[in-house]
ZAMARGU-4260 file (C-alpha; in steps of 0.2 Angstrom, whole numbers, plus 5000, padded with zeros to 4 digits):
<rodrens>
0) 5552/5659/5543 | 5560/5661/5560 | 5568/5645/5567 | 5570/5644/5586 | 5583/5633/5594
5) 5593/5630/5609 | 5580/5635/5622 | 5586/5634/5640 | 5584/5642/5657 | 5598/5654/5658
10) 5596/5659/5676 | 5583/5658/5690 | 5579/5670/5704 | 5578/5656/5716 | 5597/5654/5717
15) 5599/5672/5723 | 5583/5673/5733 | 5575/5685/5721 | 5558/5686/5712 | 5550/5694/5698
20) 5564/5697/5685 | 5560/5711/5673 | 5573/5722/5664 | 5588/5714/5656 | 5604/5722/5648
25) 5620/5716/5642 | 5638/5723/5643 | 5654/5716/5636 | 5649/5698/5637 | 5640/5699/5654
30) 5621/5699/5657 | 5612/5710/5670 | 5595/5705/5676 | 5584/5716/5688 | 5573/5706/5700
35) 5559/5718/5707 | 5555/5707/5722 | 5538/5715/5723 | 5545/5732/5729 | 5533/5747/5728
40) 5535/5756/5711 | 5532/5773/5719 | 5547/5771/5732 | 5536/5767/5747 | 5546/5752/5752
45) 5556/5737/5746 | 5571/5735/5736 | 5577/5727/5719 | 5591/5715/5716 | 5602/5717/5701
50) 5612/5701/5696 | 5627/5701/5685 | 5629/5685/5676 | 5643/5678/5665 | 5638/5672/5647
55) 5634/5655/5654 | 5622/5661/5667 | 5634/5660/5682 | 5632/5673/5695 | 5646/5685/5695
60) 5639/5698/5707 | 5623/5705/5715 | 5618/5722/5719 | 5604/5728/5731 | 5595/5744/5725
65) 5582/5753/5735 | 5565/5754/5727 | 5558/5746/5712 | 5570/5746/5697 | 5561/5744/5681
70) 5573/5752/5668 | 5590/5744/5667 | 5602/5748/5653 | 5620/5748/5649 | 5628/5764/5643
75) 5641/5759/5630 | 5649/5776/5630 | 5653/5777/5649 | 5653/5758/5653 | 5640/5760/5667
80) 5624/5752/5670 | 5609/5764/5673 | 5596/5758/5686 | 5580/5768/5685 | 5571/5767/5702
85) 5552/5769/5706 | 5544/5771/5688 | 5527/5776/5695 | 5533/5790/5707 | 5547/5798/5717
90) 5560/5792/5704 | 5578/5792/5706 | 5593/5785/5696 | 5608/5774/5702 | 5624/5770/5692
95) 5633/5754/5693 | 5651/5751/5688 | 5651/5733/5682 | 5670/5732/5684 | 5672/5739/5702
100) 5654/5735/5707 | 5653/5752/5714 | 5635/5760/5715 | 5633/5779/5713 | 5618/5788/5718
105) 5604/5789/5719 | 5602/5805/5709 | 5586/5815/5710 | 5576/5824/5697 | 5572/5842/5697
110) 5553/5838/5694 | 5549/5825/5706 | 5531/5818/5705 | 5522/5806/5717 | 5512/5798/5703
115) 5523/5798/5688 | 5541/5792/5685 | 5555/5787/5673 | 5553/5769/5667 | 5567/5766/5654
120) 5582/5774/5646 | 5591/5774/5629 | 5608/5781/5624 | 5611/5788/5607 | 5628/5795/5606
125) 5630/5808/5620 | 5611/5810/5621 | 5600/5801/5634 | 5581/5798/5632 | 5569/5793/5645
130) 5551/5786/5645 | 5540/5795/5657 | 5525/5785/5664 | 5507/5788/5668 | 5502/5803/5658
135) 5486/5812/5664 | 5480/5820/5647 | 5485/5829/5632 | 5501/5838/5633 | 5509/5828/5647
140) 5527/5822/5642 | 5529/5804/5638 | 5547/5804/5631 | 5560/5816/5638 | 5578/5820/5634
145) 5590/5821/5649 | 5599/5837/5648 | 5613/5831/5660 | 5619/5820/5646 | 5627/5803/5648
150) 5638/5808/5663 | 5625/5814/5675 | 5628/5823/5691 | 5618/5834/5703 | 5600/5837/5700
155) 5593/5828/5684 | 5585/5840/5671 | 5574/5835/5657 | 5566/5842/5641 | 5550/5835/5633
160) 5552/5827/5616 | 5535/5818/5615 | 5518/5822/5623 | 5502/5812/5626 | 5490/5817/5612
165) 5504/5818/5599 | 5499/5812/5582 | 5509/5799/5571 | 5508/5788/5556 | 5498/5772/5559
170) 5508/5759/5549 | 5494/5747/5548 | 5480/5759/5543 | 5491/5771/5533 | 5482/5786/5542
175) 5489/5799/5554 | 5481/5796/5571 | 5483/5801/5589 | 5497/5789/5595 | 5491/5778/5609
180) 5502/5782/5624 | 5491/5778/5640 | 5506/5767/5647 | 5523/5773/5642 | 5535/5759/5646
185) 5550/5751/5638 | 5562/5760/5627 | 5575/5753/5615 | 5587/5759/5601 | 5584/5752/5584
190) 5599/5749/5573 | 5595/5764/5562 | 5595/5776/5577 | 5576/5777/5580 | 5569/5775/5597
195) 5557/5760/5599 | 5545/5765/5613 | 5531/5753/5620 | 5514/5758/5627 | 5511/5743/5637
200) 5493/5743/5640 | 5489/5749/5623 | 5499/5735/5614 | 5507/5749/5603 | 5525/5750/5597
205) 5530/5768/5594 | 5545/5772/5582 | 5552/5789/5585 | 5564/5795/5571 | 5577/5809/5573
210) 5572/5811/5591 | 5573/5828/5599 | 5577/5837/5582 | 5567/5848/5571 | 5565/5832/5559
215) 5557/5821/5573 | 5544/5810/5566 | 5533/5797/5574 | 5525/5781/5568 | 5516/5767/5577
220) 5510/5749/5575 | 5496/5743/5586 | 5498/5724/5588 | 5483/5714/5581 | 5474/5700/5590
225) 5475/5706/5608 | 5461/5695/5616 | 5445/5705/5620 | 5447/5703/5639 | 5465/5710/5638
230) 5461/5726/5627 | 5468/5740/5637 | 5479/5729/5646 | 5489/5721/5632 | 5505/5717/5642
235) 5517/5723/5629 | 5534/5726/5636 | 5551/5725/5628 | 5552/5727/5609 | 5568/5723/5598
240) 5572/5727/5580 | 5586/5715/5577 | 5602/5721/5569 | 5604/5704/5561 | 5594/5690/5554
245) 5601/5678/5567 | 5606/5679/5585 | 5602/5675/5603 | 5588/5682/5613 | 5587/5682/5632
250) 5569/5684/5640 | 5563/5686/5657 | 5547/5679/5664 | 5541/5688/5679 | 5529/5675/5685
255) 5541/5660/5684 | 5555/5670/5690 | 5566/5663/5676 | 5577/5670/5663 | 5577/5660/5646
260) 5589/5661/5632 | 5586/5654/5614 | 5594/5656/5597 | 5583/5662/5582 | 5587/5662/5564
265) 5578/5669/5549 | 5573/5685/5557 | 5567/5699/5547 | 5577/5715/5552 | 5562/5726/5547
270) 5550/5717/5559 | 5548/5719/5578 | 5551/5705/5591 | 5541/5708/5607 | 5536/5701/5623
275) 5517/5702/5624 | 5510/5694/5640 | 5492/5694/5634 | 5497/5684/5618 | 5506/5671/5629
280) 5524/5676/5626 | 5537/5681/5613 | 5534/5684/5595 | 5536/5693/5578 | 5526/5709/5574
285) 5524/5714/5556 | 5524/5734/5556 | 5514/5734/5540 | 5500/5724/5547 | 5502/5723/5566
290) 5501/5704/5565 | 5509/5695/5580 | 5516/5678/5575 | 5520/5668/5591 | 5537/5661/5592
295) 5540/5656/5610 | 5524/5653/5621 | 5518/5642/5634 | 5516/5642/5653 | 5534/5647/5656
300) 5532/5663/5646 | 5514/5669/5651 | 5522/5684/5659 | 5536/5688/5647 | 5544/5705/5650
305) 5562/5710/5648 | 5571/5706/5631 | 5589/5708/5624 | 5596/5702/5607 | 5614/5697/5604
310) 5617/5696/5585 | 5627/5682/5577 | 5643/5690/5570 | 5640/5681/5554 | 5621/5681/5553
315) 5615/5679/5534 | 5605/5693/5526 | 5587/5692/5523 | 5589/5685/5506 | 5601/5671/5509
320) 5618/5671/5500 | 5622/5653/5498 | 5639/5655/5489 | 5651/5668/5483 | 5665/5664/5470
325) 5676/5673/5459 | 5670/5669/5441 | 5684/5678/5432 | 5699/5689/5435 | 5705/5702/5423
330) 5717/5697/5409 | 5734/5707/5409 | 5733/5724/5402 | 5715/5728/5405 | 5706/5738/5418
335) 5690/5747/5422 | 5678/5732/5423 | 5660/5737/5421 | 5646/5730/5410 | 5641/5712/5410
340) 5629/5702/5400 | 5624/5683/5398 | 5623/5677/5380 | 5616/5659/5381 | 5632/5648/5385
345) 5643/5663/5386 | 5647/5678/5398 | 5653/5694/5390 | 5662/5707/5401 | 5667/5724/5397
350) 5683/5733/5402 | 5684/5751/5399 | 5703/5753/5401 | 5700/5771/5406 | 5696/5777/5389
355) 5688/5794/5386 | 5669/5792/5387 | 5666/5806/5374 | 5676/5798/5361 | 5687/5814/5359
360) 5703/5805/5364 | 5707/5789/5355 | 5707/5772/5364 | 5699/5755/5365 | 5689/5745/5377
365) 5691/5726/5378 | 5676/5714/5378 | 5680/5697/5385 | 5670/5682/5380 | 5670/5668/5394
370) 5661/5652/5394 | 5649/5648/5409 | 5663/5641/5419 | 5674/5657/5418 | 5686/5651/5405
375) 5692/5663/5392 | 5685/5661/5375 | 5689/5677/5365 | 5694/5695/5367 | 5687/5710/5356
380) 5695/5727/5355 | 5681/5740/5352 | 5685/5758/5348 | 5680/5770/5362 | 5673/5768/5379
385) 5660/5754/5380 | 5648/5756/5394 | 5632/5747/5388 | 5634/5729/5384 | 5619/5718/5381
390) 5614/5702/5372 | 5600/5703/5360 | 5590/5687/5361 | 5580/5691/5345 | 5595/5691/5334
395) 5609/5682/5344 | 5620/5697/5344 | 5629/5706/5358 | 5627/5725/5357 | 5642/5736/5362
400) 5637/5754/5365 | 5652/5766/5363 | 5656/5783/5371 | 5641/5786/5383 | 5645/5804/5386
405) 5647/5810/5368 | 5650/5805/5349 | 5641/5788/5353 | 5641/5774/5341 | 5636/5755/5341
410) 5645/5739/5337 | 5638/5722/5335 | 5647/5706/5340 | 5642/5688/5335 | 5646/5676/5349
415) 5647/5661/5338 | 5658/5667/5324 | 5667/5678/5337 | 5668/5693/5325 | 5662/5711/5326
420) 5649/5711/5312 | 5644/5729/5310 | 5647/5747/5316 | 5633/5761/5317 | 5633/5779/5319
425) 5618/5789/5326 | 5608/5802/5316 | 5608/5814/5330 | 5627/5815/5336 | 5631/5825/5351
430) 5648/5829/5359 | 5641/5830/5377 | 5627/5817/5377 | 5627/5799/5372 | 5619/5782/5374
435) 5623/5772/5389 | 5613/5756/5390 | 5600/5746/5379 | 5585/5735/5382 | 5577/5723/5370
440) 5558/5721/5372 | 5552/5709/5358 | 5555/5719/5342 | 5557/5736/5352 | 5574/5743/5357
445) 5576/5756/5371 | 5591/5766/5375 | 5596/5777/5390 | 5602/5794/5385 | 5615/5803/5397
450) 5618/5820/5403 | 5602/5829/5402 | 5604/5848/5404 | 5586/5853/5409 | 5568/5849/5408
455) 5563/5842/5391 | 5579/5834/5387 | 5576/5815/5383 | 5583/5802/5395 | 5576/5786/5387
460) 5575/5784/5368 | 5567/5771/5357 | 5578/5765/5343 | 5567/5766/5327 | 5578/5755/5317
465) 5572/5740/5328 | 5582/5725/5335 | 5591/5721/5318 | 5598/5737/5310 | 5605/5735/5293
470) 5623/5738/5288 | 5625/5756/5283 | 5610/5763/5292 | 5610/5778/5302 | 5602/5775/5319
475) 5587/5786/5322 | 5578/5788/5339 | 5562/5795/5347 | 5560/5801/5365 | 5551/5790/5377
480) 5555/5799/5394 | 5560/5817/5397 | 5570/5825/5411 | 5557/5834/5422 | 5544/5821/5419
485) 5533/5817/5434 | 5532/5800/5442 | 5525/5791/5457 | 5537/5791/5472 | 5535/5773/5480
490) 5542/5779/5496 | 5532/5795/5499 | 5516/5789/5489 | 5516/5806/5480 | 5518/5812/5462
495) 5535/5820/5461 | 5548/5825/5448 | 5558/5810/5443 | 5576/5811/5448 | 5586/5809/5432
500) 5602/5819/5434 | 5612/5804/5429 | 5604/5793/5416 | 5613/5776/5417 | 5609/5758/5417
505) 5594/5750/5409 | 5586/5733/5412 | 5571/5724/5407 | 5560/5717/5421 | 5551/5700/5420
510) 5534/5710/5418 | 5541/5720/5403 | 5544/5736/5413 | 5560/5746/5410 | 5571/5747/5425
515) 5581/5763/5424 | 5595/5769/5435 | 5599/5787/5439 | 5616/5784/5446 | 5621/5800/5455
520) 5603/5802/5462 | 5602/5784/5469 | 5585/5783/5461 | 5577/5767/5453 | 5565/5771/5439
525) 5551/5759/5433 | 5543/5763/5417 | 5528/5753/5413 | 5521/5751/5395 | 5536/5761/5388
530) 5533/5771/5373 | 5514/5769/5372 | 5500/5780/5377 | 5498/5770/5393 | 5516/5774/5399
535) 5517/5777/5417 | 5532/5780/5429 | 5536/5776/5447 | 5553/5778/5456 | 5561/5772/5472
540) 5574/5784/5480 | 5586/5772/5489 | 5587/5777/5507 | 5603/5778/5518 | 5615/5786/5505
545) 5629/5793/5516 | 5628/5812/5517 | 5644/5814/5509 | 5638/5804/5494 | 5621/5813/5491
550) 5622/5818/5473 | 5635/5805/5470 | 5626/5789/5475 | 5635/5777/5464 | 5620/5767/5459
555) 5623/5757/5443 | 5614/5741/5438 | 5598/5736/5445 | 5589/5719/5443 | 5571/5713/5447
560) 5574/5694/5448 | 5562/5683/5438 | 5564/5669/5452 | 5566/5667/5471 | 5583/5660/5468
565) 5597/5660/5456 | 5615/5667/5452 | 5620/5685/5451 | 5636/5690/5441 | 5643/5705/5448
570) 5657/5716/5442 | 5667/5729/5452 | 5678/5742/5443 | 5690/5744/5458 | 5697/5726/5460
575) 5693/5720/5442 | 5684/5704/5448 | 5668/5696/5442 | 5659/5687/5456 | 5646/5674/5455
580) 5634/5675/5469 | 5620/5661/5472 | 5606/5668/5482 | 5589/5661/5488 | 5575/5668/5497
585) 5574/5683/5484 | 5559/5694/5483 | 5554/5696/5464 | 5545/5712/5469 | 5561/5720/5476
590) 5576/5727/5467 | 5594/5720/5468 | 5607/5734/5465 | 5625/5739/5465 | 5627/5755/5476
595) 5645/5761/5476 | 5642/5774/5490 | 5635/5760/5501 | 5650/5748/5497 | 5639/5734/5493
600) 5627/5724/5482 | 5610/5722/5490 | 5591/5722/5491 | 5580/5737/5489 | 5562/5737/5496
605) 5552/5747/5483 | 5540/5752/5496 | 5552/5760/5508 | 5568/5762/5498 | 5578/5753/5512
610) 5594/5745/5506 | 5599/5729/5514 | 5617/5724/5510 | 5619/5706/5503 | 5636/5706/5497
615) 5650/5717/5503 | 5669/5716/5507 | 5664/5708/5524 | 5658/5692/5515 | 5666/5692/5499
620) 5685/5691/5502 | 5696/5701/5490 | 5680/5709/5483 | 5681/5727/5490 | 5665/5734/5482
625) 5674/5750/5480 | 5665/5753/5464 | 5652/5739/5461 | 5644/5741/5443 | 5637/5728/5431
630) 5625/5715/5437 | 5617/5700/5427 | 5605/5687/5434 | 5602/5669/5429 | 5586/5662/5438
635) 5587/5644/5445 | 5576/5633/5435 | 5568/5625/5450 | 5566/5641/5460 | 5551/5642/5471
640) 5536/5650/5463 | 5532/5668/5467 | 5518/5679/5460 | 5523/5690/5446 | 5512/5703/5439
645) 5513/5708/5421 | 5509/5724/5412 | 5494/5733/5419 | 5481/5738/5405 | 5466/5750/5407
650) 5449/5746/5399 | 5440/5760/5389 | 5430/5772/5399 | 5411/5772/5395 | 5406/5785/5382
655) 5391/5790/5393 | 5402/5795/5408 | 5396/5781/5419 | 5405/5780/5436 | 5409/5769/5451
660) 5414/5752/5442 | 5411/5738/5454 | 5406/5720/5450 | 5414/5711/5435 | 5411/5695/5426
665) 5418/5686/5411 | 5409/5676/5397 | 5414/5669/5380 | 5429/5681/5379 | 5419/5696/5384
670) 5420/5705/5401 | 5405/5713/5409 | 5407/5728/5421 | 5394/5736/5432 | 5395/5755/5435
675) 5384/5760/5450 | 5383/5778/5445 | 5379/5782/5463 | 5362/5774/5462 | 5353/5772/5478
680) 5356/5754/5485 | 5339/5752/5491 | 5331/5756/5475 | 5325/5774/5479 | 5332/5781/5463
685) 5345/5780/5449 | 5351/5767/5437 | 5367/5757/5434 | 5376/5754/5418 | 5382/5737/5413
690) 5396/5738/5400 | 5401/5723/5389 | 5419/5724/5384 | 5429/5714/5371 | 5445/5705/5375
695) 5455/5721/5372 | 5445/5731/5384 | 5435/5740/5371 | 5417/5744/5373 | 5405/5732/5364
700) 5388/5736/5371 | 5380/5745/5386 | 5364/5741/5396 | 5355/5752/5408 | 5347/5743/5423
705) 5336/5752/5435 | 5343/5753/5453 | 5360/5749/5460 | 5367/5733/5453 | 5380/5726/5465
710) 5381/5708/5460 | 5384/5703/5442 | 5388/5685/5437 | 5388/5675/5421 | 5378/5659/5423
715) 5388/5646/5413 | 5373/5634/5412 | 5360/5646/5404 | 5372/5658/5396 | 5364/5673/5404
720) 5371/5687/5414 | 5363/5689/5431 | 5361/5707/5438 | 5356/5708/5456 | 5348/5725/5460
725) 5347/5735/5476 | 5358/5725/5488 | 5352/5735/5503 | 5333/5734/5501 | 5319/5731/5489
730) 5330/5719/5479 | 5326/5712/5461 | 5334/5702/5448 | 5337/5706/5430 | 5344/5693/5417
735) 5354/5699/5402 | 5357/5689/5386 | 5374/5694/5380 | 5372/5688/5362 | 5355/5696/5358
740) 5357/5710/5371 | 5339/5706/5378 | 5336/5712/5395 | 5322/5703/5405 | 5309/5712/5416
745) 5315/5712/5434 | 5310/5697/5445 | 5304/5700/5463 | 5308/5691/5479 | 5294/5683/5489
750) 5302/5691/5505 | 5304/5709/5501 | 5314/5719/5514 | 5317/5738/5514 | 5333/5737/5523
755) 5341/5720/5517 | 5344/5713/5500 | 5354/5701/5489 | 5371/5706/5485 | 5380/5693/5475
760) 5376/5676/5467 | 5385/5659/5463 | 5380/5645/5452 | 5385/5628/5457 | 5378/5616/5444
765) 5359/5619/5444 | 5360/5626/5462 | 5360/5645/5465 | 5366/5653/5480 | 5365/5672/5485
770) 5373/5683/5499 | 5360/5692/5510 | 5365/5709/5517 | 5364/5718/5533 | 5360/5705/5546
775) 5354/5712/5563 | 5350/5698/5575 | 5357/5680/5577 | 5348/5669/5566 | 5346/5681/5552
780) 5351/5673/5535 | 5367/5679/5527 | 5368/5666/5513 | 5353/5658/5505 | 5349/5646/5491
785) 5337/5651/5477 | 5324/5638/5476 | 5319/5643/5458 | 5336/5636/5452 | 5346/5643/5438
790) 5331/5646/5426 | 5321/5657/5437 | 5303/5664/5433 | 5289/5671/5443 | 5292/5676/5461
795) 5309/5671/5468 | 5309/5660/5484 | 5324/5657/5495 | 5330/5646/5510 | 5344/5650/5522
800) 5360/5640/5522 | 5370/5651/5533 | 5365/5662/5547 | 5372/5677/5557 | 5380/5670/5573
805) 5385/5654/5566 | 5401/5647/5571 | 5416/5641/5561 | 5434/5636/5561 | 5446/5651/5562
810) 5460/5646/5550 | 5472/5657/5559 | 5469/5653/5577 | 5463/5635/5573 | 5449/5638/5585
815) 5430/5637/5583 | 5423/5655/5584 | 5408/5665/5579 | 5410/5669/5560 | 5412/5687/5557
820) 5397/5692/5546 | 5393/5710/5550 | 5394/5714/5531 | 5390/5699/5520 | 5395/5705/5502
825) 5404/5696/5488 | 5401/5678/5484 | 5412/5667/5473 | 5414/5649/5468 | 5430/5641/5472
830) 5438/5628/5460 | 5434/5614/5473 | 5415/5619/5474 | 5416/5629/5490 | 5407/5646/5492
835) 5419/5660/5496 | 5409/5674/5505 | 5417/5691/5510 | 5412/5700/5525 | 5418/5717/5519
840) 5419/5727/5535 | 5426/5713/5545 | 5439/5709/5532 | 5435/5690/5534 | 5435/5677/5520
845) 5422/5664/5524 | 5423/5647/5516 | 5407/5636/5515 | 5410/5618/5510 | 5396/5607/5504
850) 5384/5622/5505 | 5366/5618/5508 | 5369/5600/5512 | 5369/5590/5529 | 5388/5590/5527
855) 5390/5609/5526 | 5405/5616/5536 | 5412/5633/5538 | 5429/5640/5541 | 5435/5658/5540
860) 5451/5668/5538 | 5452/5685/5546 | 5464/5696/5535 | 5478/5702/5546 | 5481/5721/5547
865) 5464/5728/5543 | 5453/5738/5554 | 5434/5740/5558 | 5431/5746/5540 | 5442/5733/5531
870) 5435/5737/5513 | 5436/5719/5508 | 5427/5715/5492 | 5429/5701/5479 | 5440/5686/5484
875) 5446/5673/5471 | 5454/5656/5473 | 5462/5654/5456 | 5464/5635/5455 | 5479/5639/5443
880) 5496/5645/5445 | 5494/5658/5431 | 5480/5668/5422 | 5473/5685/5420 | 5464/5696/5433
885) 5452/5710/5429 | 5450/5722/5443 | 5439/5737/5446 | 5442/5753/5457 | 5427/5762/5462
890) 5436/5777/5468 | 5445/5781/5452 | 5432/5774/5439 | 5445/5763/5431 | 5445/5745/5426
895) 5462/5736/5425 | 5468/5720/5418 | 5484/5711/5421 | 5492/5694/5419 | 5500/5685/5434
900) 5511/5670/5436 | 5518/5660/5451 | 5501/5660/5459 | 5497/5649/5474 | 5480/5639/5470
905) 5478/5637/5489 | 5479/5655/5493 | 5466/5669/5492 | 5467/5684/5480 | 5457/5699/5486
910) 5453/5717/5485 | 5456/5726/5501 | 5452/5744/5501 | 5459/5748/5518 | 5476/5741/5513
915) 5474/5750/5496 | 5479/5735/5486 | 5475/5719/5478 | 5485/5705/5485 | 5487/5687/5491
920) 5480/5681/5508 | 5488/5666/5516 | 5473/5656/5524 | 5484/5649/5538 | 5490/5666/5544
925) 5478/5679/5537 | 5494/5688/5531 | 5491/5699/5516 | 5504/5702/5503 | 5501/5716/5491
930) 5503/5711/5473 | 5496/5726/5464 | 5495/5743/5472 | 5499/5762/5468 | 5517/5758/5469
935) 5517/5747/5453 | 5501/5754/5445 | 5504/5773/5444 | 5487/5782/5443 | 5478/5767/5451
940) 5477/5773/5469 | 5467/5758/5475 | 5457/5769/5487 | 5442/5757/5483 | 5447/5741/5474
945) 5431/5730/5472 | 5427/5718/5459 | 5439/5704/5453 | 5437/5691/5440 | 5450/5678/5435
950) 5453/5669/5419 | 5465/5654/5421 | 5478/5651/5407 | 5473/5637/5396 | 5481/5620/5398
955) 5490/5613/5383 | 5477/5608/5370 | 5475/5590/5365 | 5457/5591/5360 | 5460/5593/5342
960) 5462/5574/5341 | 5446/5570/5350 | 5429/5568/5341 | 5417/5581/5345 | 5401/5572/5343
965) 5391/5573/5359 | 5379/5559/5353 | 5394/5547/5354 | 5398/5552/5372 | 5415/5560/5370
970) 5421/5573/5383 | 5430/5587/5375 | 5440/5602/5380 | 5436/5613/5365 | 5429/5614/5347
975) 5411/5609/5349 | 5401/5618/5362 | 5387/5629/5358 | 5381/5646/5365 | 5376/5644/5383
980) 5387/5629/5386 | 5405/5634/5388 | 5419/5622/5392 | 5427/5633/5406 | 5415/5631/5420
985) 5417/5618/5434 | 5405/5603/5434 | 5392/5601/5449 | 5400/5584/5453 | 5412/5581/5467
990) 5428/5572/5461 | 5438/5573/5477 | 5450/5559/5480 | 5443/5549/5465 | 5452/5541/5450
995) 5449/5547/5432 | 5440/5530/5430 | 5429/5533/5445 | 5425/5551/5439 | 5419/5545/5422
1000) 5408/5532/5430 | 5401/5545/5441 | 5398/5557/5426 | 5390/5543/5416 | 5378/5539/5431
1005) 5374/5556/5436 | 5372/5566/5420 | 5359/5559/5408 | 5364/5560/5389 | 5348/5568/5386
1010) 5351/5583/5398 | 5354/5599/5389 | 5368/5602/5401 | 5377/5586/5395 | 5389/5595/5384
1015) 5394/5608/5397 | 5397/5595/5410 | 5407/5583/5399 | 5418/5597/5393 | 5421/5604/5410
1020) 5426/5587/5417 | 5437/5584/5402 | 5446/5600/5406 | 5447/5596/5424 | 5455/5579/5420
1025) 5469/5587/5410 | 5461/5585/5393 | 5463/5566/5392 | 5450/5558/5381 | 5439/5543/5387
1030) 5424/5535/5378 | 5408/5533/5389 | 5395/5520/5385
</rodrens>
């Protein structure tokens, strides 16, 4: 989170009799501000004032420049200030020497125009780029390169590098689109050398990579949330990509005539920070969503324009490193520090001593055993070069892999007896290849295998001897991954050959994946379900490897941390030190890696490959990072929770070839999935297939239902599965008995409609609610209550409880607005009894409290970063911090299951097709955080994620000690319910802010013991009360 502090008025135009401050630049500790004074922007009259301030806002000098100066920029290569005059026509350029205060110019352009001009400038080395305003149509230049370079004289010549009508990558939609450039304006240089270009009226931030070269590429982010009245006049001006996570901003406000300064910390160096007048000031823009988060707003910032950023010299990285200490220094006579592993109360560190890695030349490695405080415990001399060192938690042994490049063998160390207990040879010895690292996954053991010579050579092996080989055994292996294998490139989004030129480090991720490094390639390889028929591979090539190091990146150990804070143990072969680095704010979805060519240990974004240094020689004195290698991580016990996705499994495909899985529901350990088969959604033809799966995802039974079934839901009161047919017209309802497999005749509604229908259903006690599609006019029903209740028969009757055009609280803006309901779709029951309605195209999650009562209220959360066709479908509120999701993808005809931990019970979890992911939605901001996407589920392209169900992990069972006699009035959590009365469903009784005693009294009063639902209600309430047993009389 960004923290703003030290807000003050840096300067005011009143003191120099100037108005309308706009552009601002900094040079060697001084600040230059341009005051436009209302001068005509085509040069027809007036002049601008440039004021040179010291760092405290004291005036050092003033300059009067003819015309309207809009672009003002310091050229660090020549030491001059460039003042671009008359941005809307008859442009010229003046140069200011800030030391002598001499003004040179104006210089004129070779292509003068009375209606177009040059607005802003950027210097990149000896190249100069200018923004060019007011394009008239496709092909008109919007960005040019100044051919005179950064020492201009004579007539100014330009060459076009970007034109109106050009296409670029929309970072929000993920599509290639025409770049909005109706108003070319501000131009800045990003830390990575990209040009950051604003189209002011459009509210679009344009990133031009490799400008003016054959490799030029363009992407753009259109800011979300521009008020309707300001669309086409967004008021975007200066945009900064900060080079540090903390620093000072200076901002001009044209209306107040003031210049403000403030300090900011917690900045995200991958985000934009921008002045947006229509949004009331200055804020943060997420490039992946376009969401604008206000940081500085109010009357004083209503016309925010110019912006500069001065980074703090010691700004912390995004993931905050709290402390760095030397854990251990090398004993005398050892060298070549490399691998490191944690073995309960000990830390083992390997020193290679420069021993030949093929075992051809005799020599010994040294393994040092330390306690957790870094005190020496024991030393072991192991024959050959030890590279892989790993603690086996199954057996309590430390494995030392010898001679990674040939003649490999294995020794086992007992940390408690401090002895080398066994030595093993491999059944397939090689003089040029060997085993480098090892991972233990339950009773499975995987090894990395070095130096592949071509396609088909194994790079990952499974050890068939298992985790506890017997003395005298030869070690036998079987290939798991081959050189030349294909995998999903998480940066390009394409299937590519996996880079494996240098098989190296191997780690186990918290979700059971293997994290495999190809050192020279700088590629991080993620292997899911290793060694099984469901194995899948993704890889992330680290970006920014220096050109001289391409092919020799120096990547070694890579960690995916199991918590948001903890301690890293890092070894460096050059200086021989082991450091302990405590860090907080870690992202468990990112990688943390030692990269020698980058001289640092840092964070790698798996979606972009961007490396952000966390520890380097600059912040770790005496630790040069000349050759960072081994890394181990100890999570902090009380670290903040973070969602963690476990292994992703795939359900069995239907034998009859059914397609388009959509709705999903669970009941009694079975999962029911609806396959639409392309049936017409108005009932004009076709049929749907309902497949009943067991807990392993294998088919148990199939049902054929006429029409298009979209809503599928288990009724916990009756035990039936409700199948809602024909959601867009001529709707009917069919009931399925999952035990007898009986299917009822379709029930018809009293109000049939050829263009509207019932899409989804929720059961809340004995009340039933339905979503109603395709509203046209204000007042049209969008959610109704089924008056027939949960045991329907005959004609179905409904009454509206929510209408098109209703208002509700926008949880993001905190204002009462019209609720977006253009596409009423999925309906779910939240743990607190609220209805969760999805408006699919709008990307809006609608929360209905106390539905159908006089106390009904509505709030809604618009998901950030979605367009007009958001593709929102099912939305879950988990009510638990861990459990299992089942997710369908209509586009790929697949059904997936995965376990998740670290969930926030107050957030939403949703399928969003336009964002191509299943993820977490913050109700306060609408921000969407992907949890499962093609990046971490290869083969699942998330082109059309739809149905979601969630089964929470059970609470610790105590019901075994509770009598299960319903007649005696005991509430129970398990072991006594009958078919149709499960214990896992929420009771239709509100227990908000009541004690357990009050809850039981309410239960006794409101649910008669003779009710057939008594058992269901009692069990559910018992579970909600943490399985505590009470006697009711």
